[in-house]
DOLO-847624 format. One record per atom (N, C-alpha, C, O): residue in one letter; x negated, y, z. Coordinates in steps of 0.1 Angstrom, whole numbers, padded with zeros to 4 digits, always signed. Last residue first. Layout:
! DOLO-847624
aXYZ ...
***
This chain:
! DOLO-847624
d-0152-0066-0166 d-0151-0068-0151 d-0140-0064-0143 d-0140-0065-0131 r-0158-0081-0195 r-0149-0070-0187 r-0149-0075-0173 r-0146-0087-0170 g-0188-0082-0213 g-0177-0088-0204 g-0169-0076-0198 g-0174-0065-0196 p-0193-0075-0247 p-0196-0072-0233 p-0184-0077-0224 p-0173-0076-0228 e-0190-0105-0268 e-0188-0091-0265 e-0191-0088-0250 e-0190-0097-0242 v-0193-0128-0294 v-0198-0124-0280 v-0195-0109-0279 v-0199-0101-0288 t-0183-0156-0313 t-0184-0142-0311 t-0187-0139-0295 t-0184-0146-0286 t-0189-0182-0335 t-0191-0177-0321 t-0190-0162-0323 t-0195-0156-0332 s-0179-0211-0350 s-0181-0197-0352 s-0181-0191-0338 s-0173-0196-0329 v-0187-0242-0367 v-0186-0234-0355 v-0187-0220-0358 v-0195-0216-0367 d-0175-0272-0382 d-0182-0259-0384 d-0178-0251-0370 d-0168-0253-0363 e-0182-0308-0382 e-0175-0295-0378 e-0183-0282-0379 e-0195-0282-0376 m-0196-0330-0387 m-0182-0330-0391 m-0175-0316-0390 m-0165-0313-0396 v-0223-0326-0378 v-0221-0332-0391 v-0207-0331-0396 v-0205-0330-0408 p-0220-0313-0355 p-0224-0304-0365 p-0223-0312-0378 p-0223-0306-0389 n-0196-0314-0332 n-0204-0325-0340 n-0207-0316-0352 n-0198-0312-0359 a-0195-0291-0304 a-0192-0295-0318 a-0200-0306-0323 a-0211-0308-0318 l-0205-0286-0278 l-0191-0284-0281 l-0187-0289-0295 l-0175-0291-0297 l-0233-0290-0276 l-0222-0297-0267 l-0209-0297-0273 l-0202-0308-0273 a-0249-0278-0294 a-0255-0290-0286 a-0243-0298-0279 a-0245-0310-0276 t-0234-0259-0306 t-0240-0269-0314 t-0245-0281-0306 t-0244-0293-0311 a-0227-0243-0283 a-0217-0248-0292 a-0223-0260-0300 a-0216-0270-0301 l-0252-0236-0272 l-0244-0244-0265 l-0233-0250-0273 l-0230-0262-0271 e-0263-0220-0293 e-0270-0233-0288 e-0261-0241-0281 e-0262-0254-0282 r-0243-0199-0293 r-0246-0208-0305 r-0252-0222-0301 r-0248-0233-0305 a-0249-0188-0268 a-0235-0193-0271 a-0236-0202-0284 a-0229-0212-0284 r-0275-0178-0272 r-0272-0190-0262 r-0258-0196-0265 r-0256-0208-0265 e-0270-0159-0292 e-0278-0171-0295 e-0276-0181-0285 e-0275-0193-0288 a-0254-0141-0277 a-0248-0148-0289 a-0257-0160-0293 a-0252-0170-0297 a-0272-0133-0257 a-0259-0140-0253 a-0254-0148-0266 a-0252-0160-0266 s-0290-0120-0273 s-0296-0131-0265 s-0283-0140-0261 s-0283-0153-0262 d-0274-0100-0284 d-0282-0109-0292 d-0284-0121-0284 d-0281-0132-0289 e-0269-0085-0259 e-0258-0091-0267 e-0263-0102-0277 e-0258-0113-0277 d-0291-0091-0231 d-0285-0084-0242 d-0275-0092-0251 d-0272-0104-0249 d-0297-0109-0211 d-0303-0095-0211 d-0296-0085-0221 d-0295-0073-0219 a-0269-0128-0198 a-0280-0126-0207 a-0284-0111-0207 a-0276-0102-0203 e-0244-0150-0188 e-0253-0140-0184 e-0265-0139-0194 e-0272-0150-0196 i-0211-0156-0200 i-0226-0159-0201 i-0234-0147-0196 i-0231-0136-0200 a-0179-0171-0199 a-0188-0160-0196 a-0202-0165-0196 a-0205-0176-0193 f-0158-0186-0225 f-0167-0186-0213 f-0174-0174-0211 f-0176-0166-0220 r-0136-0204-0244 r-0140-0191-0239 r-0149-0193-0226 r-0146-0202-0217 f-0130-0223-0273 f-0136-0223-0260 f-0140-0209-0256 f-0146-0202-0264 s-0107-0242-0294 s-0114-0229-0289 s-0119-0229-0275 s-0112-0234-0266 r-0106-0263-0322 r-0106-0261-0306 r-0112-0247-0305 r-0120-0242-0313 g-0082-0270-0348 g-0095-0268-0342 g-0094-0266-0327 g-0083-0267-0320 t-0065-0278-0379 t-0066-0276-0364 t-0081-0274-0360 t-0090-0275-0368 s-0048-0262-0406 s-0060-0268-0401 s-0060-0267-0386 s-0056-0257-0380 m-0026-0260-0434 m-0027-0261-0421 m-0041-0266-0417 m-0045-0276-0423 s-0016-0251-0460 s-0032-0252-0457 s-0033-0252-0441 s-0042-0245-0436 s+0013-0231-0454 s+0004-0243-0460 s-0009-0241-0455 s-0013-0232-0448 v+0046-0218-0453 v+0033-0221-0446 v+0026-0233-0451 v+0032-0243-0454 d+0071-0216-0463 d+0061-0207-0467 d+0048-0209-0461 d+0039-0201-0465 d+0089-0232-0449 d+0085-0237-0463 d+0073-0228-0468 d+0066-0232-0477 f+0099-0237-0422 f+0086-0230-0426 f+0080-0234-0440 f+0069-0239-0441 g+0120-0252-0414 g+0122-0239-0420 g+0110-0231-0422 g+0111-0219-0424 l+0115-0276-0405 l+0117-0266-0394 l+0118-0253-0399 l+0118-0243-0392 a+0110-0292-0428 a+0121-0295-0419 a+0124-0284-0408 a+0136-0283-0404 p+0084-0278-0434 p+0096-0277-0443 p+0110-0280-0435 p+0119-0273-0436 l+0066-0290-0413 l+0070-0276-0415 l+0082-0274-0423 l+0091-0267-0417 a+0058-0317-0413 a+0070-0313-0406 a+0075-0299-0408 a+0087-0296-0404 r+0035-0317-0428 r+0047-0325-0433 r+0060-0320-0426 r+0070-0320-0432 e+0018-0302-0410 e+0021-0296-0424 e+0034-0304-0431 e+0041-0298-0438 i+0016-0320-0389 i+0021-0308-0387 i+0026-0302-0401 i+0038-0299-0402 t+0001-0340-0402 t+0014-0344-0397 t+0022-0331-0395 t+0033-0330-0399 a-0022-0326-0410 a-0014-0333-0420 a+0000-0336-0415 a+0010-0335-0422 s-0033-0320-0385 s-0027-0309-0394 s-0020-0315-0404 s-0010-0308-0408 e-0040-0345-0376 e-0032-0337-0369 e-0025-0328-0377 e-0012-0327-0377 p-0058-0355-0395 p-0045-0360-0395 p-0035-0352-0386 p-0023-0353-0389 d-0080-0345-0415 d-0075-0338-0403 d-0060-0344-0401 d-0050-0337-0406 a-0110-0355-0429 a-0096-0358-0428 a-0092-0351-0414 a-0099-0351-0404 i-0131-0331-0445 i-0130-0341-0433 i-0114-0342-0430 i-0107-0332-0429 g-0129-0311-0464 g-0131-0326-0468 g-0131-0336-0458 g-0130-0348-0461 p-0144-0287-0444 p-0136-0290-0456 p-0140-0305-0461 p-0152-0309-0461 r-0149-0295-0409 r-0154-0290-0422 r-0145-0294-0434 r-0138-0304-0433 l-0128-0286-0382 l-0134-0296-0391 l-0138-0289-0404 l-0132-0280-0409 r-0139-0262-0358 r-0130-0267-0367 r-0136-0276-0377 r-0148-0276-0379 v-0142-0242-0331 v-0148-0253-0337 v-0137-0258-0345 v-0126-0259-0340 e-0152-0210-0317 e-0141-0218-0325 e-0148-0230-0332 e-0158-0228-0339 v-0160-0193-0287 v-0164-0204-0299 v-0152-0211-0304 v-0143-0216-0297 h-0167-0165-0272 h-0156-0172-0278 h-0161-0181-0289 h-0166-0176-0299 a-0179-0149-0242 a-0182-0157-0255 a-0169-0164-0260 a-0161-0167-0251 d-0187-0120-0226 d-0176-0130-0228 d-0178-0136-0243 d-0179-0128-0253 f-0214-0113-0205 f-0209-0112-0218 f-0197-0123-0219 f-0197-0133-0212 r-0233-0094-0182 r-0222-0105-0183 r-0216-0102-0198 r-0214-0090-0201 m-0267-0091-0174 m-0255-0085-0178 m-0245-0097-0183 m-0250-0108-0187 
***
């Protein structure tokens, strides 16, 4: 069975995020005074074949921690749902 996986990778709290800091400094000049606490991350979407949703979710987590993220510096969240054909 096919499942659609979505993996979000973001820096852990306390890890410097210079890209976010640059964006946050520019926000007031662009009229976004009401926006704060900016953070950046990466998003990955892929299809995965598995027997059931739990197996697909576990496989997506394994892929994320082995390849997509640095577990020392980054947090990972995964979601899996039945694939759309």
